[in-house]
KOLVO-726856 format. One record per residue (C-alpha): x, y, z; residue number from 1. Coordinates in nm, 4 decimals. Layout:
<atoms>
<east:X north:Y up:Z num:NUM>
...
</atoms>
This chain:
<atoms>
<east:35.3605 north:32.1903 up:6.9131 num:1>
<east:35.5037 north:31.9676 up:6.5895 num:2>
<east:35.9034 north:32.1127 up:6.4819 num:3>
<east:35.7583 north:32.3807 up:6.3130 num:4>
<east:35.5741 north:32.5139 up:6.6458 num:5>
<east:35.2777 north:32.4739 up:6.5581 num:6>
<east:34.9753 north:32.3780 up:6.8155 num:7>
<east:34.9174 north:32.0362 up:6.7563 num:8>
<east:34.6174 north:32.0476 up:7.0181 num:9>
<east:34.4638 north:32.3206 up:7.2150 num:10>
<east:34.2604 north:32.2870 up:7.5633 num:11>
<east:33.9838 north:32.5282 up:7.6726 num:12>
<east:34.1011 north:32.5046 up:8.0147 num:13>
<east:33.8775 north:32.3095 up:8.1357 num:14>
<east:33.9773 north:31.9223 up:8.0185 num:15>
<east:33.8398 north:31.9821 up:7.6579 num:16>
<east:34.1378 north:31.8803 up:7.4431 num:17>
<east:34.0915 north:31.9756 up:7.0604 num:18>
<east:34.3115 north:31.7994 up:6.7588 num:19>
<east:34.3980 north:32.1055 up:6.5505 num:20>
<east:34.6218 north:31.8879 up:6.2835 num:21>
<east:34.3702 north:31.6553 up:6.0753 num:22>
<east:34.6430 north:31.3902 up:5.9993 num:23>
<east:34.6330 north:31.2957 up:6.3660 num:24>
<east:34.2802 north:31.2395 up:6.3338 num:25>
<east:34.0855 north:30.9021 up:6.2394 num:26>
<east:33.9037 north:31.0205 up:5.9778 num:27>
<east:33.7108 north:30.9529 up:5.7225 num:28>
<east:33.4838 north:30.7766 up:5.9738 num:29>
<east:33.1404 north:30.6412 up:5.9546 num:30>
<east:32.9222 north:30.3701 up:6.1744 num:31>
<east:32.5613 north:30.2852 up:6.0952 num:32>
<east:32.3317 north:30.0693 up:6.1500 num:33>
<east:31.9780 north:29.9488 up:6.0587 num:34>
<east:31.6114 north:29.8934 up:6.1602 num:35>
<east:31.4954 north:29.6819 up:5.8424 num:36>
<east:31.4550 north:29.3599 up:5.7412 num:37>
<east:31.6269 north:29.2236 up:5.4330 num:38>
<east:31.4558 north:28.9259 up:5.2733 num:39>
<east:31.7588 north:28.7064 up:5.1198 num:40>
<east:31.7828 north:28.3943 up:4.8360 num:41>
<east:31.9455 north:28.1113 up:4.9581 num:42>
<east:32.2864 north:28.0603 up:4.8001 num:43>
<east:32.2975 north:28.4004 up:4.6637 num:44>
<east:32.5415 north:28.7086 up:4.7667 num:45>
<east:32.3054 north:28.9858 up:4.8667 num:46>
<east:32.3837 north:29.3438 up:4.9611 num:47>
<east:32.2978 north:29.4652 up:5.3562 num:48>
<east:32.0852 north:29.7536 up:5.3471 num:49>
<east:32.2346 north:29.9548 up:5.6073 num:50>
<east:32.0470 north:30.2755 up:5.6011 num:51>
<east:32.0853 north:30.4698 up:5.9393 num:52>
<east:32.3593 north:30.6928 up:6.0096 num:53>
<east:32.4920 north:30.7079 up:6.3648 num:54>
<east:32.8087 north:30.9076 up:6.2244 num:55>
<east:32.9800 north:31.0390 up:5.9483 num:56>
<east:33.2394 north:31.2359 up:5.9653 num:57>
<east:33.3370 north:31.3644 up:5.5899 num:58>
<east:32.9925 north:31.2574 up:5.4269 num:59>
<east:33.1778 north:30.9227 up:5.2884 num:60>
<east:32.9207 north:30.6743 up:5.3668 num:61>
<east:32.5651 north:30.6674 up:5.1743 num:62>
<east:32.3095 north:30.5609 up:5.3576 num:63>
<east:32.0230 north:30.5588 up:5.0466 num:64>
<east:32.2813 north:30.3213 up:4.8598 num:65>
<east:32.4636 north:30.1630 up:5.1800 num:66>
<east:32.7905 north:30.2652 up:5.0139 num:67>
<east:33.1120 north:30.4063 up:5.1644 num:68>
<east:33.3537 north:30.5580 up:4.9716 num:69>
<east:33.6489 north:30.7156 up:5.1579 num:70>
<east:33.7755 north:31.0451 up:5.0428 num:71>
<east:34.0849 north:31.0230 up:5.1462 num:72>
<east:34.4038 north:30.7726 up:5.0733 num:73>
<east:34.4784 north:30.4990 up:5.3591 num:74>
<east:34.4262 north:30.2190 up:5.5320 num:75>
<east:34.0895 north:30.1502 up:5.6958 num:76>
<east:33.9887 north:29.9559 up:5.9767 num:77>
<east:33.6297 north:29.8074 up:5.8399 num:78>
<east:33.3981 north:29.6016 up:6.0578 num:79>
<east:33.0436 north:29.4723 up:5.9911 num:80>
<east:32.7518 north:29.2252 up:6.1748 num:81>
<east:32.4507 north:29.1009 up:6.0862 num:82>
<east:32.1408 north:28.8823 up:6.2522 num:83>
<east:32.0405 north:28.6449 up:6.0403 num:84>
<east:31.7368 north:28.4266 up:6.0990 num:85>
<east:31.4939 north:28.1608 up:5.9385 num:86>
<east:31.1312 north:28.0526 up:6.0199 num:87>
<east:31.2184 north:27.7303 up:6.2159 num:88>
<east:31.5284 north:27.5611 up:6.3739 num:89>
<east:31.7338 north:27.3763 up:6.1571 num:90>
<east:31.6421 north:27.5646 up:5.8474 num:91>
<east:31.9454 north:27.7634 up:5.8817 num:92>
<east:32.2599 north:27.5785 up:5.7664 num:93>
<east:32.5730 north:27.8392 up:5.6390 num:94>
<east:32.6350 north:28.1952 up:5.6772 num:95>
<east:32.8886 north:28.4325 up:5.5253 num:96>
<east:32.9766 north:28.7949 up:5.5913 num:97>
<east:33.1662 north:28.9691 up:5.3446 num:98>
<east:33.3132 north:29.3365 up:5.2917 num:99>
<east:33.2769 north:29.3736 up:4.8998 num:100>
<east:33.5490 north:29.6280 up:4.7494 num:101>
<east:33.4219 north:29.7784 up:4.4257 num:102>
<east:33.1998 north:29.5358 up:4.3184 num:103>
<east:33.3806 north:29.2440 up:4.4171 num:104>
<east:33.4485 north:29.0361 up:4.7408 num:105>
<east:33.7619 north:29.1996 up:4.9030 num:106>
<east:33.7565 north:28.9744 up:5.2552 num:107>
<east:33.5569 north:28.7091 up:5.3789 num:108>
<east:33.4443 north:28.8261 up:5.7552 num:109>
<east:33.2272 north:28.5562 up:5.9156 num:110>
<east:33.1599 north:28.2128 up:5.7983 num:111>
<east:33.0115 north:27.9584 up:5.9740 num:112>
<east:32.8946 north:27.5857 up:5.9017 num:113>
<east:32.6081 north:27.4837 up:6.0637 num:114>
<east:32.5215 north:27.1396 up:5.9494 num:115>
<east:32.4633 north:26.9394 up:6.2544 num:116>
<east:32.1639 north:26.8224 up:6.4451 num:117>
<east:32.1865 north:27.1230 up:6.6964 num:118>
<east:32.1338 north:27.3951 up:6.4180 num:119>
<east:31.9412 north:27.7232 up:6.5453 num:120>
<east:31.7161 north:27.9650 up:6.3446 num:121>
<east:31.9569 north:28.2649 up:6.4353 num:122>
<east:32.2899 north:28.3650 up:6.4088 num:123>
<east:32.5045 north:28.6488 up:6.4133 num:124>
<east:32.7967 north:28.6725 up:6.1763 num:125>
<east:33.0646 north:28.9548 up:6.2584 num:126>
<east:33.4119 north:29.0619 up:6.1228 num:127>
<east:33.6629 north:29.2887 up:6.0942 num:128>
<east:33.9512 north:29.3629 up:5.8658 num:129>
<east:34.2122 north:29.6188 up:5.7292 num:130>
<east:34.1426 north:29.7874 up:5.3675 num:131>
<east:34.3379 north:30.0070 up:5.1628 num:132>
<east:34.1669 north:30.2785 up:4.9836 num:133>
<east:34.2402 north:30.5031 up:4.7532 num:134>
<east:34.0630 north:30.7753 up:4.8279 num:135>
<east:33.8714 north:30.8605 up:4.5281 num:136>
<east:33.7257 north:30.5920 up:4.3477 num:137>
<east:33.7423 north:30.3103 up:4.5771 num:138>
<east:33.3858 north:30.2092 up:4.7451 num:139>
<east:33.3099 north:29.9116 up:5.0200 num:140>
<east:32.9479 north:29.7257 up:5.1024 num:141>
<east:32.8313 north:29.4322 up:5.2995 num:142>
<east:32.7350 north:29.1328 up:5.1725 num:143>
<east:32.5452 north:28.8073 up:5.3176 num:144>
<east:32.5065 north:28.4792 up:5.1834 num:145>
<east:32.3198 north:28.2015 up:5.3344 num:146>
<east:32.2354 north:27.8486 up:5.2994 num:147>
<east:31.9011 north:27.7144 up:5.4524 num:148>
<east:31.6702 north:27.4249 up:5.3706 num:149>
<east:31.3598 north:27.5918 up:5.3420 num:150>
<east:31.2033 north:27.9065 up:5.3931 num:151>
<east:31.3073 north:28.2252 up:5.3152 num:152>
<east:31.6104 north:28.3055 up:5.5598 num:153>
<east:31.6350 north:28.7366 up:5.6383 num:154>
<east:31.9086 north:28.9687 up:5.8062 num:155>
<east:31.7286 north:29.1725 up:6.0750 num:156>
<east:31.8245 north:29.4876 up:6.2937 num:157>
<east:31.6692 north:29.6767 up:6.6009 num:158>
<east:31.8675 north:29.9755 up:6.6784 num:159>
<east:32.2405 north:29.9095 up:6.7413 num:160>
<east:32.1474 north:29.5471 up:6.7100 num:161>
<east:32.1738 north:29.2811 up:6.4525 num:162>
<east:32.3008 north:29.5108 up:6.1718 num:163>
<east:32.6256 north:29.7469 up:6.2044 num:164>
<east:32.8511 north:29.9149 up:5.9449 num:165>
<east:33.1303 north:30.0926 up:5.9769 num:166>
<east:33.5114 north:30.2254 up:5.9306 num:167>
<east:33.7599 north:30.5004 up:5.9997 num:168>
<east:34.1133 north:30.5598 up:5.8956 num:169>
<east:34.3950 north:30.3935 up:6.0667 num:170>
<east:34.6519 north:30.6979 up:6.1230 num:171>
<east:34.9773 north:30.6138 up:6.0814 num:172>
<east:34.9339 north:30.3134 up:5.8520 num:173>
</atoms>
């Protein structure tokens, strides 16, 4: 119980605990993935389509726009991952992954410079950061940028492999 003798959590007697205080929950929270492919234009920031929700606690993630707009102010842990690929070994040169806030780069999550003789044609970019949200109009999206020597690079996903995007509110922050 808290200082006012209100139950913070309850139990059903068989080991299942339920938090009664919303302030103790890491929500809003969401996780999304993609089974699709996004063809990229080299040297251009491209928004990643992440249209399959795994869960969305407050309906703050819009799978049709791949945009997270948290409805509760606070600090959020946010993460992303993409699998970039090109047609042949040596074509993929650089990959950058970023979280955009309100339409502009907020945090660069991953940066790989592959300019060497052993360049691969597939590379996973992943990362996480902490962001501050106002709880009303701030929104977050996942973007990728690649440099390649030829061909049409892509980001692809298969189930929970390849493309992931998610966030949760940090309690106590």
